[in-house]
C-alpha positions as CSV (number, residue, x, y, z in Angstrom):
1,X,0.0,0.0,0.0
2,X,1.5,3.3,-1.1
3,X,0.3,5.4,2.0
4,X,1.8,2.9,4.4
5,X,5.1,2.9,2.4
6,X,5.2,6.7,2.5
7,X,4.6,6.8,6.3
8,X,7.3,4.2,6.9
9,X,9.7,6.2,4.7
10,X,8.9,9.3,6.6
11,X,9.4,7.6,10.0
12,X,12.7,6.1,8.9
13,X,14.1,9.7,8.4
14,X,13.4,10.9,11.9
15,X,16.0,11.4,14.5
16,X,15.4,11.8,18.2
17,X,17.8,13.8,20.3
18,X,18.0,15.9,23.5
19,X,16.8,19.5,23.0
20,X,19.4,22.3,23.1
21,X,18.9,25.9,24.1
22,X,18.9,27.1,20.5
23,X,15.8,24.9,20.0
24,X,13.7,26.9,22.4
25,X,11.9,29.2,19.9
26,X,10.8,26.2,17.9
27,X,9.7,24.3,21.1
28,X,7.5,27.3,22.1
29,X,5.9,27.2,18.6
30,X,5.0,23.5,19.0
31,X,3.7,24.0,22.5
32,X,1.4,26.8,21.3
33,X,0.3,24.9,18.2
34,X,-2.9,23.5,19.7
35,X,-6.2,24.8,21.1
36,X,-5.1,24.8,24.7
37,X,-1.5,26.1,24.2
38,X,-2.3,29.0,21.8
39,X,-3.9,31.1,24.6
40,X,-1.5,30.2,27.3
41,X,2.0,30.5,25.8
42,X,4.1,33.4,24.6
43,X,5.5,32.3,21.2
44,X,8.2,34.7,20.1
45,X,8.3,36.1,23.6
46,X,11.4,37.6,25.2
47,X,10.0,36.6,28.6
48,X,12.9,35.1,30.5
49,X,10.6,32.5,32.2
50,X,11.1,30.2,29.2
51,X,14.8,30.4,29.1
52,X,15.0,29.9,32.9
53,X,12.7,26.9,32.6
54,X,14.8,25.4,29.8
55,X,18.0,25.8,31.9
56,X,16.4,24.1,35.0
57,X,15.2,21.2,32.8
58,X,18.5,20.9,31.1
59,X,20.5,20.8,34.3
60,X,18.3,18.2,35.9
61,X,19.4,14.6,35.4
62,X,15.8,13.4,35.9
63,X,14.6,15.5,32.9
64,X,14.9,14.7,29.2
65,X,13.5,17.2,26.8
66,X,13.3,15.2,23.6
67,X,12.8,16.5,20.1
68,X,12.1,14.7,16.8
69,X,14.0,16.1,13.8
70,X,13.2,15.6,10.1
71,X,15.4,17.2,7.5
72,X,17.1,19.4,10.1
73,X,13.8,20.8,11.4
74,X,12.2,20.0,14.8
75,X,8.8,18.5,14.0
76,X,7.9,16.9,17.4
77,X,8.8,17.1,21.1
78,X,8.0,15.8,24.5
79,X,9.3,16.0,28.0
80,X,10.3,12.9,29.9
81,X,10.6,13.1,33.7
82,X,12.1,10.2,35.8
83,X,10.5,9.9,39.2
84,X,12.2,7.6,41.7
85,X,9.7,6.1,44.2
86,X,9.2,3.8,47.1
87,X,6.0,2.1,45.8
88,X,6.2,-0.8,43.3
89,X,9.3,-2.1,45.1
90,X,11.2,1.2,44.7
91,X,10.4,1.5,41.0
92,X,11.3,4.5,39.0
93,X,8.5,5.9,36.8
94,X,8.8,7.8,33.5
95,X,6.3,10.7,33.2
96,X,5.6,11.9,29.6
97,X,4.4,15.5,29.3
98,X,4.1,18.1,26.5
99,X,3.8,15.8,23.6
100,X,3.6,17.9,20.4
101,X,3.7,17.1,16.7
102,X,3.8,19.8,14.1
103,X,0.2,20.4,12.9
104,X,0.8,19.7,9.2
105,X,2.4,16.3,10.1
106,X,-0.2,15.0,12.6
107,X,-1.8,11.6,11.7
108,X,1.3,10.3,10.0
109,X,2.7,8.2,12.9
110,X,5.1,10.7,14.3
111,X,3.4,10.9,17.6
112,X,3.6,7.1,17.9
113,X,7.2,7.3,16.9
114,X,8.3,9.9,19.5
115,X,6.3,8.1,22.3
116,X,8.2,4.9,21.4
117,X,11.5,6.8,21.6
118,X,10.5,8.0,25.0
119,X,9.6,4.4,26.1
120,X,12.9,3.2,24.9
121,X,14.8,5.8,27.0
122,X,12.6,4.9,30.0
123,X,13.6,1.2,29.5
124,X,17.3,2.2,29.3
125,X,16.8,4.1,32.6
126,X,15.3,0.9,34.2
127,X,11.9,2.5,34.7
128,X,9.2,0.0,35.6
129,X,6.3,2.2,34.5
130,X,5.6,4.9,31.9
131,X,2.7,7.3,32.7
132,X,1.2,10.4,31.3
133,X,-1.6,12.8,31.8
134,X,-3.8,14.3,29.1
135,X,-6.3,17.2,29.4
136,X,-9.9,15.9,29.4
137,X,-10.6,18.0,26.4
138,X,-8.1,16.1,24.2
139,X,-10.4,13.3,23.3
140,X,-8.4,12.4,20.1
141,X,-5.2,12.2,22.2
142,X,-6.9,9.8,24.7
143,X,-7.8,7.5,21.8
144,X,-4.2,7.7,20.5
145,X,-2.7,6.8,23.9
146,X,-5.1,4.0,24.3
147,X,-4.1,2.6,20.8
148,X,-0.5,2.5,22.1
149,X,-1.5,0.4,25.2
150,X,-1.8,3.1,27.8
151,X,-4.9,2.6,30.1
152,X,-6.9,5.3,31.8
153,X,-6.3,3.8,35.2
154,X,-6.4,6.8,37.5
155,X,-8.2,10.1,37.8
156,X,-5.9,13.1,37.9
157,X,-6.2,16.3,39.9
158,X,-4.5,19.7,39.7
159,X,-4.4,22.7,42.0
160,X,-3.5,26.0,40.5
161,X,-1.1,27.9,42.7
């Protein structure tokens, strides 16, 4: 099938790597490229909060800000946080956040690919569990995560400070 061959070819060209500071403007574009992020983020902003946040993430050994690159351009991202714990016999968990794929490339397997890259990194770090949260308004994302084997096993709560 031609469509499947084209998607496989596309995926084979992708590279996953750790984000670097120079990637920050593009990461902010990806974060703002959805209904929830567009009203909450400052794309093109000189606000030092983003630069400071990047530095904190980059210096923390329990953080991995991953980007997916195609033809030299960042087209996907996620943040992976490693959480050591006492439960589950002292298991370390990997928490996936801020999954984004460039809008013009959604539906082509890139989200699946970058999640798989994150799962591989979690395995390499000897994590026993990978977890994520997704806004209740992101129904399509819920179906996507379910198709990858994630289960909606818990109810999440947040308190704005």
